[in-house]
C-alpha positions as MATLAB code, in Angstrom:
seq = 'MSSREEVLSLLRREEGFLSGQDLSRRLGLSRAAVWKAVDALRKEGYEIEARTGLGYCLAAAPDALTEPEIRSFLGKTAVVGRELRCFDELDSTNNYLKTQTGLPDGTVAVADSQTAGRGRMDRSFQSPKGQGIYLSVLLRPPLPPDRLPPVTALAGVAVCAAVERVCGLRPGLKWPNDPVLNGKKLCGILTEMSLEAETGRVQSLVLGIGINAGQRPEDFSPEVREIATSLLQVLGAPVSRPQLTAALLEELDRTYAALLTGDLSEYLAAYRRDCVNLGKTVQLIPFGGGARETAQAVEIDEAFNLVVRGSGGRKRTVRSGEVSVRGLWGYTE';
ca = [
       0.000    0.000    0.000;
       1.390    3.432   -0.942;
       1.766    6.279    1.546;
      -1.132    8.037   -0.200;
      -3.378    5.015    0.319;
      -2.256    4.618    3.940;
      -3.034    8.251    4.744;
      -6.407    8.001    3.024;
      -7.272    4.828    4.930;
      -6.535    6.453    8.287;
      -8.441    9.632    7.453;
     -11.470    7.550    6.425;
     -11.525    5.772    9.778;
     -11.188    8.963   11.819;
     -14.438   10.779   12.617;
     -12.758   14.114   13.293;
      -9.315   15.600   12.803;
      -6.088   13.633   12.936;
      -2.869   15.472   13.594;
       0.052   15.281   11.233;
       2.139   13.993   14.145;
      -0.293   11.118   14.762;
      -0.393   10.279   11.058;
       3.396   10.301   10.940;
       3.743    8.118   14.044;
       1.053    5.574   13.179;
       2.230    5.130    9.601;
       5.968    5.382   10.198;
       6.249    8.253    7.739;
       8.014   11.591    7.942;
       5.881   14.710    8.305;
       7.028   15.714    4.816;
       5.811   12.370    3.400;
       2.430   12.869    5.083;
       2.108   16.342    3.580;
       3.022   15.021    0.107;
       0.404   12.265    0.436;
      -2.261   14.802    1.465;
      -1.303   17.048   -1.452;
      -1.546   14.110   -3.891;
      -4.991   13.194   -2.546;
      -6.213   16.761   -2.949;
      -5.074   16.756   -6.562;
      -7.163   13.610   -7.099;
     -10.273   15.395   -5.868;
     -10.342   14.519   -2.163;
     -11.402   17.443    0.007;
      -9.063   17.360    2.992;
      -9.476   20.112    5.556;
      -6.417   21.249    7.496;
      -6.539   23.257   10.721;
      -3.648   24.502   12.782;
      -3.444   22.606   16.037;
      -5.928   19.949   14.919;
      -4.472   18.388   11.795;
      -6.307   16.877    8.842;
      -9.892   15.761    8.229;
     -11.388   14.069    5.160;
     -14.330   16.322    4.296;
     -15.433   14.719    1.021;
     -14.292   12.057   -1.428;
     -14.539   12.283   -5.222;
     -17.119   10.293   -7.156;
     -14.314    8.197   -8.602;
     -14.376    4.600   -9.799;
     -11.015    3.799   -8.253;
     -10.167    0.763   -6.171;
      -9.768    2.710   -2.886;
     -13.146    4.415   -3.326;
     -14.995    1.239   -4.295;
     -13.381   -0.815   -1.530;
     -14.273    1.834    1.049;
     -17.905    0.728    0.537;
     -17.298   -2.938   -0.290;
     -17.878   -5.620    2.314;
     -16.282   -9.044    2.237;
     -17.247  -11.090   -0.819;
     -16.605  -14.769   -1.431;
     -15.537  -14.507   -5.069;
     -16.692  -11.441   -6.999;
     -14.406   -8.462   -6.548;
     -11.580  -10.140   -4.684;
      -9.426   -8.918   -7.566;
     -10.522   -5.480   -8.729;
      -8.907   -3.634  -11.635;
      -9.925   -0.027  -12.251;
      -9.159    2.037  -15.335;
      -9.749    5.593  -16.464;
     -10.634    4.333  -19.953;
     -10.946    1.041  -21.828;
     -12.334    0.132  -25.213;
     -14.610   -2.344  -23.414;
     -14.440   -3.947  -19.978;
     -15.674   -7.204  -21.526;
     -12.909   -7.103  -24.119;
     -10.303   -6.447  -21.437;
     -11.233   -9.533  -19.416;
     -11.500  -11.706  -22.519;
      -7.997  -10.804  -23.685;
      -6.181  -11.292  -20.366;
      -4.786  -14.692  -19.423;
      -4.726  -16.425  -16.066;
      -7.218  -14.176  -14.303;
      -8.918  -15.822  -11.317;
     -12.617  -16.486  -10.891;
     -14.445  -13.317   -9.850;
     -12.002  -10.770  -11.312;
     -13.712   -7.427  -11.936;
     -12.712   -4.741  -14.444;
     -14.172   -1.247  -13.978;
     -13.756    1.695  -16.331;
     -14.698    5.344  -15.949;
     -15.404    5.393  -19.689;
     -15.469    3.041  -22.666;
     -14.609    3.937  -26.226;
     -16.270    0.843  -27.736;
     -18.894   -0.290  -25.248;
     -21.196   -2.972  -26.647;
     -24.637   -4.330  -25.938;
     -26.556   -7.300  -27.271;
     -26.454   -7.958  -31.030;
     -23.284   -5.814  -31.235;
     -25.239   -2.629  -30.574;
     -23.198    0.294  -29.290;
     -23.503    1.136  -25.587;
     -22.750    4.797  -24.889;
     -20.229    5.050  -22.042;
     -19.326    8.713  -21.372;
     -16.643    9.584  -18.865;
     -17.724   10.244  -15.297;
     -21.418    9.543  -15.902;
     -21.949    5.814  -15.627;
     -20.786    2.569  -14.080;
     -19.141    0.285  -16.622;
     -17.863   -3.023  -15.288;
     -17.391   -6.660  -16.205;
     -16.979   -9.763  -14.083;
     -15.002  -12.826  -15.135;
     -16.609  -16.044  -13.889;
     -15.309  -19.576  -14.176;
     -18.271  -21.661  -12.986;
     -17.657  -25.426  -12.796;
     -21.014  -25.997  -14.464;
     -22.193  -27.360  -17.828;
     -23.354  -24.776  -20.384;
     -27.017  -25.749  -19.969;
     -26.925  -24.415  -16.391;
     -25.853  -20.935  -17.496;
     -28.689  -19.387  -19.573;
     -30.226  -17.700  -16.478;
     -27.029  -15.734  -15.765;
     -28.091  -12.581  -17.586;
     -31.508  -12.540  -15.925;
     -29.861  -13.085  -12.535;
     -27.587  -10.114  -13.211;
     -30.674   -7.992  -13.890;
     -32.083   -8.919  -10.478;
     -28.716   -8.083   -8.879;
     -28.729   -4.623  -10.497;
     -32.260   -3.959   -9.224;
     -31.285   -5.008   -5.701;
     -28.158   -2.824   -5.689;
     -30.046    0.239   -6.944;
     -32.727   -0.315   -4.312;
     -30.113   -0.546   -1.540;
     -28.318    2.660   -2.506;
     -31.099    4.773   -4.018;
     -34.227    3.621   -2.211;
     -36.175    2.711   -5.348;
     -36.284   -0.555   -7.256;
     -36.156   -0.684  -11.050;
     -38.368   -3.000  -13.047;
     -37.055   -5.554  -15.535;
     -37.976   -5.551  -19.204;
     -37.590   -9.129  -20.367;
     -35.068  -10.548  -20.804;
     -32.463   -8.414  -19.045;
     -32.993   -4.638  -19.050;
     -33.441   -2.810  -15.737;
     -35.831    0.086  -16.410;
     -37.188    3.128  -14.594;
     -40.182    5.200  -15.708;
     -40.493    3.067  -18.830;
     -36.922    3.759  -19.983;
     -33.719    1.741  -20.024;
     -31.400    2.288  -17.067;
     -28.838   -0.407  -17.644;
     -27.392   -2.696  -20.288;
     -26.194   -6.248  -19.636;
     -24.102   -8.388  -21.971;
     -22.966  -11.951  -21.236;
     -20.309  -13.682  -23.332;
     -19.288  -17.310  -22.851;
     -16.172  -19.148  -23.987;
     -16.230  -22.945  -24.438;
     -13.406  -25.414  -24.892;
     -13.712  -26.625  -28.468;
     -12.986  -30.318  -27.917;
     -14.971  -30.938  -24.727;
     -17.582  -28.162  -24.718;
     -16.499  -27.337  -21.165;
     -17.067  -23.763  -20.008;
     -13.754  -21.904  -19.910;
     -15.094  -18.549  -18.831;
     -18.139  -16.362  -18.719;
     -17.797  -12.585  -18.905;
     -20.702  -10.587  -17.554;
     -20.735   -6.928  -18.592;
     -22.954   -4.318  -16.938;
     -23.383   -0.633  -17.733;
     -25.564    1.565  -15.506;
     -26.579    5.101  -16.474;
     -25.850    7.084  -13.319;
     -25.316   10.765  -14.041;
     -26.458   11.408  -17.614;
     -28.799   14.262  -18.420;
     -31.092   13.928  -21.449;
     -28.718   15.918  -23.641;
     -25.890   13.476  -22.826;
     -27.627   10.714  -24.798;
     -27.594   10.656  -28.589;
     -30.986   11.497  -30.184;
     -31.767    7.881  -31.073;
     -31.047    6.703  -27.501;
     -32.604    9.650  -25.670;
     -36.156    8.422  -26.239;
     -35.576    5.044  -24.594;
     -32.835    5.690  -21.996;
     -32.766    7.324  -18.589;
     -30.342    7.709  -15.683;
     -30.501    7.655  -11.901;
     -29.813   11.391  -11.869;
     -32.858   12.064  -14.056;
     -35.150    9.901  -11.948;
     -33.889   10.898   -8.496;
     -33.091   14.539   -9.237;
     -29.838   14.173   -7.290;
     -26.447   12.558   -7.939;
     -25.679    9.017   -6.784;
     -22.330    7.818   -5.449;
     -20.933    5.661   -8.230;
     -18.360    3.863   -6.035;
     -21.045    3.080   -3.450;
     -23.396    1.697   -6.096;
     -20.548   -0.274   -7.678;
     -19.722   -1.874   -4.327;
     -23.374   -2.758   -3.709;
     -23.592   -4.304   -7.171;
     -20.490   -6.449   -6.609;
     -21.937   -7.715   -3.330;
     -25.240   -8.582   -5.000;
     -23.450  -10.319   -7.886;
     -21.425  -12.336   -5.384;
     -24.658  -13.559   -3.755;
     -26.116  -14.320   -7.175;
     -23.059  -16.316   -8.214;
     -23.253  -18.394   -5.042;
     -26.905  -19.205   -5.825;
     -26.005  -20.170   -9.387;
     -23.365  -22.603   -8.140;
     -25.762  -24.277   -5.709;
     -28.581  -24.377   -8.256;
     -31.143  -22.861   -5.886;
     -32.486  -19.909   -7.876;
     -35.942  -19.777   -6.299;
     -35.301  -16.428   -4.568;
     -34.156  -14.841   -7.823;
     -36.936  -16.340   -9.922;
     -39.508  -14.910   -7.498;
     -37.813  -11.495   -7.635;
     -37.638  -11.600  -11.441;
     -41.314  -12.450  -11.751;
     -42.194   -9.632   -9.357;
     -40.042   -7.069  -11.164;
     -40.855   -8.003  -14.778;
     -42.754   -5.089  -16.319;
     -43.990   -7.067  -19.344;
     -46.231   -9.553  -17.578;
     -49.922   -9.075  -18.257;
     -49.214   -6.681  -21.127;
     -49.439   -6.871  -24.894;
     -45.956   -6.898  -26.402;
     -44.245   -7.029  -29.764;
     -41.980   -9.988  -30.479;
     -39.207   -8.823  -32.800;
     -37.214  -11.707  -34.370;
     -33.449  -11.327  -34.405;
     -32.186  -11.181  -37.952;
     -35.383   -9.672  -39.324;
     -38.816  -11.033  -40.072;
     -42.373  -10.054  -39.262;
     -43.193   -8.753  -35.809;
     -45.763  -10.632  -33.782;
     -48.146   -9.213  -31.216;
     -48.766  -11.390  -28.161;
     -49.766  -11.281  -24.502;
     -46.928  -11.821  -21.995;
     -48.395  -14.207  -19.432;
     -45.611  -15.673  -17.294;
     -41.915  -16.334  -16.688;
     -41.083  -20.042  -16.627;
     -38.585  -21.844  -14.385;
     -35.746  -21.130  -16.818;
     -36.503  -17.358  -16.948;
     -38.020  -17.696  -20.427;
     -41.070  -15.651  -21.416;
     -44.360  -17.470  -21.989;
     -46.710  -15.621  -24.354;
     -50.217  -16.168  -25.695;
     -50.688  -15.457  -29.395;
     -53.737  -14.106  -31.184;
     -55.142  -17.601  -31.551;
     -54.949  -18.200  -27.817;
     -52.085  -20.696  -28.029;
     -49.276  -20.389  -25.491;
     -45.645  -20.706  -26.460;
     -42.263  -20.111  -24.849;
     -39.763  -17.620  -26.268;
     -36.099  -17.455  -25.322;
     -33.831  -14.451  -25.204;
     -31.744  -15.594  -28.159;
     -34.810  -15.781  -30.401;
     -36.604  -12.436  -30.120;
     -36.476   -8.979  -28.656;
     -39.498   -7.662  -26.779;
     -40.892   -4.144  -27.007;
     -44.080   -2.479  -25.851;
     -46.628   -1.292  -28.373;
     -46.217    2.438  -27.660;
     -42.747    2.709  -26.178;
     -39.802    0.843  -24.764;
     -41.907   -0.996  -22.185;
     -45.486    0.099  -22.942;
];
């Protein structure tokens, strides 16, 4: 741990002021080294108050997606987030994890911005600097591929739980995997799996999540503005990105543990409760083109698939890889 990190850690734990002499003694640093560490922290955006005779006090921390800030909110997790890599900019957090070798199960990559963020079907995901949470988790589940289709839906439930914990309101879920607020998209989720060619064994699964935190309407491109929203727009106040990131990692860790045990009943119940499509008339839009179909969304089955009733009254099951779902008059309605 660097002297800057050591000073920051002590100032976080202190409720009031901490003298430079105490900092120097407890950390085994010279007074000059303490001053340099405080100066470096201030340049990074930390508001550190200094008073003669009292010392230093951490008044405010920046809304920064750095490891010290995220870990200041992060409790102990079993797997997810034990290794945390934070970057100012990446082309894509998913791409980063896919191109690294030897990373352990649960490694997380976080970026303050992405230059080539992607969503499902290779759609672009806008990832402006300082306005969102863009992260990916590398998982190496010792499970066969047929146990993994629910992963994306489970991630959606984890996002909803994390937002509820930090912000006090719970998003809905537009099937199959979009957390939404006020009928607009709040978050994008992309899961990519790698299989061993000869055996079909799962080598890795990369789960990418992007949450719109601080965007104003004008920050979205015109084509996205009509269907996207942010926590800032809904709440009318900024949200701590490192705090929300930490909550999300904790929820993903719980979700991963459930996936490994196979007991997904808690998450299936939450998904069914949060799904905004159920009971509504929706459009089924085939991937790759084709005619749209209007149907009634009636239930979510045990595998998180959507069961619909067509115009003839016949029920059928649709899977996320087959169609996209939209409302008749908007993103969810």
